[in-house]
N, C-alpha and C positions, 0 to 999 in steps of 0.2 A: 268644260272644266267644272268640277263639283267639289266643294269642301263639306265633309260630313263629320259629325261627332256624336257620341253618346254621352258626353260630359266627362268621359274618362279617357277614351282613345279618340284620336282625330286622324282622318284620312283625306288625302287629296287625289282626285280622279281626273285624269286627262283622257279625253276621247278624240280620236283623229279620224276624219273621213278622208277623202281624196284631196291631197294638197298638190295643186298643179302649178305652184310658182316655179319660175325658171331657176335651175340649180345655181347659175352664176349669180343671180340676184340674192338667193337665200344664203349663200355662203358668206355674203357680206353683212346681212342683217339678221339672220336667223339665230335665235337663242331660246332654249327651252330648259326649264328646270324650276326650282323653287329655293327660297332662302328664308329661314325663320327670323333672321335679324339678330341672332345671338352669337354668330360666328361658330356655332357648334353643329347646327342642323341645316343642311343644304344639299342640293343635288343639281347637277347639270348634265344634260345629254351630251355625250361626247360624239366625236365625228363618226364613230363606227355605228352609231344608232341612227337609223334612217326612218323618220316618222312620215316621210313624204311618199306620195303616190300609192299609199296602201292604207286601208282602215286599220286602226290599232287602238288598244286601251292600255292605260298605265295607271296603277294604283300605288300610292305611297303612304306609309304611316308617317305622320308629321308631328306627333306629340313629342315631348322632350326626349332627346337622345340618351341622356344619362340614365333614364329609367329603363332603357333597353340594354345598355352596355355594362352597367355595374354588375358586380358578381351577384350570384343568387343569394348569397348570405347577407346581402345588404337589405336594410329596411327601405322601402320605396321612398324616393325623394324627388324634388324638382318643383318648378313653378306651377305645374298642373295640380299639385297637391297643396298649393298656396304656401310653399316655402318662401321665406324671405332671403334675399341675396345681400351679402355684405358688400358695401361699396368698395371699389377698387382704388386704393390709395396706399401710401407708404405706412400709414398708421391705422389701417382699416380694422375696425372691430365692430361688433354689433352694438345696438342700444342695450342698456341694462334691462335684462328680463327679470321682472319682479316675481318671486316665488314665495313671498312671505305668507300668503294665504293658504298655502298647501301643507303646512306643518311637516316639511321634509327635514329630517335630522341628518346632520353629518357627524354628530357625536352625541353622547348622552346629554351634553350641556348646551349644544349650539344647534340652531336651526339654519337651514339654507334659505336665505332671504333674497338673494339675487344671483344671476349668472351673467357673465360677459363673455362672448365668443370672440376669439381673436383669429385673424387670418393665418397666424403662424402655427396653426395646428394644436391649439389648446383652448380650454375654457377656464376662467378664473371664477371662484365662488366667493360671494359676499363682498369682496373688495376687488375691483378691476385691476388686472396686472397688465400694464400697458408699456412696460419698459422695452427699450430697443437694445438692451445690452446683449452680449453674446449668450448663446445657448448654454444652459447649465444642465447638470444631471440632478435628479432628485436624490435627497431632499433639498429644497431651496434654503438659502441662507435667510431670505426674508420670511416674515410670518404671513405668507400668502398661501391660500388653499387653491390648488389648480390641478387640472387633469389634462394630460397631453398624450393623445394617441400617436402623434408624430410632430413633436415640437421642433420646428426648424424656421429659419428666416425665409419666408415665402414671398415671391414676387407675383402678386395678382394682376398687375398691369401687363405682364408678359403673357399669361395664359391662365385659364381655369376660373372657378367660382367657388364660393363658400355658401352653402344653403343651410337654413335651419328652420325648424318649426316646432311648436308644441303640438304633439300628436293628438288628433281627434277622430281619425278614421279607424273603423273596427278592424280592417285588414292589418294595418300597421301595429295596432295595439296587441292583436293576437300573435303576430310574429314576434314582437318583443317579449310577450309573456312566455312563448315557447322557448326563446333563447335563455331567459332567466331560469326556467325550469330545468335547464341542463345542469344546474348546480344546486337546485333546491326543489323539493317536492311540492311546496305550497307557495304559490305566488299568483296574484291577480293584479294586473297593471292598473294603478289609479292615476298615474300621471307619467308622461314621458316627453323628453326632448331629443330630437334627432338633429345632429349636425353632420353635414357631409362636405368634405373638402374634395372637390371634383377636378381632376387633372391640373392640380396646382404644381408649380415648379419652384424648387429651392433657389434662392438668390445665388448660392455658391456655384450652381451649374449654369443658370441663365440660358437654358436651351429647352424649347418646347418638348423635345423628344424625351426629356427626363422628368415627365410629369407623374404625379402620384394621385391616387384616389383612395381615400380612407374615410371612416365614419365613426362617430362617437354617439352612443345612446346613453342618456341618463334616465333612470326610472325608479319608482319606489312603489311599495305596496302598503297594505293596511298595518303591517308590523313596523312601519316607519323605516324600514331598511332601504338604504340608497344603493342602487346597483349601477355599474358602468359596463358597457359593452364596447369593445374595440373591434371594428371590421376593417379588413384590408383587401383591396383589389389589386390593381396594377400599380406597383411601386417601382417605377422605372428609374428613379434616381439612385436606387441601390446598386446599379451596375457600375456606379462611379463613387464607391464608398470613400475613397481617399479625399474627395472634395465635398462630401456631404456631412454636414455637422448637424446632428439631431439627437433628441432624447425621447424616450417613451416611458411613461409612468404617471405617477401622481404624488402630490404632497398635500396631506390632509390632517392638520392638527395632531401632531405627534405620530401620524401614520404615513410612512413614506415608502415608495416602491419604485424600482427601476426594472423594466422588462429587458431581458437579454436581447440584444440586437441581432444575435446570430441566427439567421434563417427564420426570423419571427413571422414572416408572411406564410411560411409553410407549417409553422408550429401552431399549437393551440393548447388551451387548458380545458377544452370541452370536446375534444376529439373532432373538431371541424376546422381544418386548416385555414388560417387567416382570421379566426374568431376567438376572442377572449372575453370571459364574463367574470366580473368581480363583485362581491358583496363588500362595499366600501365601509360598512359598519363593523366588519369582522376582520381585523388585520391578519389573523392566523390563516385566513383563506387565501391571502395573496400568494403565499409561498408553497402551496401544495396543489396537486391536481385533485379535483374533487373525486370522491369515491365512485361517482356515477360514470366516470370516464376512464379510459385506458391509456390515452396518450400522455407521455411525460411532458412536463413543463420545464423548459430549459432556462436556467438563470446563470448569471455571473455573480460570484460572491462579492467581487469588488464593485458591482453596480447595484446590488440589492441591499438597501440599508436595513431591511428587516429579514435578511436571508438567514440569520442565525436562529430564527424563531423555531424552526423544525428541530434543529440540533439541540436547542435548549430544552425543548419538550422531551426529546428522547433521553437526554441526560437526566432530566427531572424524573422521568419514569424509571430509569435504571436505578437512581438513588432511592426512590420509594421501594422498589423491589429488593434492593440490598438491605434497606432498613427492615423490611418485613422478614427477610431471611435471617438477619441478625437477631431479630426479636424471637423468632421461632427457635433458633439455636440456643439463645440465652434461656428460653423457657425450658427446653429439653435439658440443658445443663443444670438448671436449678432444680428441676424435678429429680434428676439423678442424684444430685448433691443431697437433697432433702431425704430421698429414699435411703441413701447410704448412711446419713446421720441417724435416721430412724433405726436402721439395722444395728448400727453401733450402739445406739442407746439401749435397744432391746437386749443386745448381748451383755452390756455392762449391768443392766438391771438384773438379768438372769444370774450373772456371777454374784452380785451383791445378795440376791435372794438366797442363793445356795450357801454363801458364806454365813448369812444370818441363820439359816436353818442349822448349819453345822455348829454355830455358837450356841444356839438354843439347845441342841442335842447334848452338847458338852456340859452346859449348865444343868440340864436335867439329870444327867448321869452323876454329876458331882453332888447334887442335892440328895439323890437316892443313896449314894454312898455315905454321905454324912448322916443320913437318917438311920441307916443300918448300923453304923458304928455306935450311935447313941443307944440303940436297943441292946 
């Protein structure tokens, strides 16, 4: 047996020569395989695989399974990348992550000073949101800033894990940068947090087969814009929607958003099914598909608190156009009116001038006549 690693991938090698134990003895004591100790990565030779009486070699990749099975659109995650695991308990959440030194803005007036990650599919900003009340839809009644790619009541003790890390590897930073560039031309990752809910199960279903895997990335650049990326892989609880209570969106200081739940795993706002990218500093970007994409972004008007933004913008543009048209028509009307007045004035002056000439001619004739009579 050999265990080899390059610091990134790890492999287990089994080499078998001639195994001459009696079959009757082996059937009672023989066991071969491996177990990582995390209840996720393991393998056992079954009865149909005979490693006895013939030379053979077996090679297994044994680094963390989640890095292999998660969708290609995910940012790499797992303990091999030094991710931290959230403890498994009814009230499990991360320690407070201090971000006060990074000058990250969530609005023109407020900085992002801390982040708290909750097992229930959301992160809260600046003030931890640890309530066990029922799932709400955004916006929240409380003055809490939070982002929830899949806010549900999750039972970590049944199955799954929540991983998180501040990203420092170049591969992940570049992948995040490429994702954000799907909605903007200029972006360079200065800081990023990756949170992955891996095979977690909603309490409403309480069955391992209904596990979900999804991911949230928070990042910002030199322009101080804060971006959020939602990634979705296997969302198995959605086959039982009538028992699944959840919300997707965020609530950020007068900026609230609800993502339409209808087929959201196959939809996207960046033309990549299962991926959504948001500039949290620009509320107008929530409700539209970016110009660089072609896939429409589906919303429910009763779930999207800022859904009227686009319609309001359209109405505003229409009003401006109507005002401009009205101004042009008024200008044309006044020009025609002034020209008509000028023509009438010219006509009146011409008549007066002719009348004046006639009077002058009459006076002149009368003077000549008076002069002749005197002579």
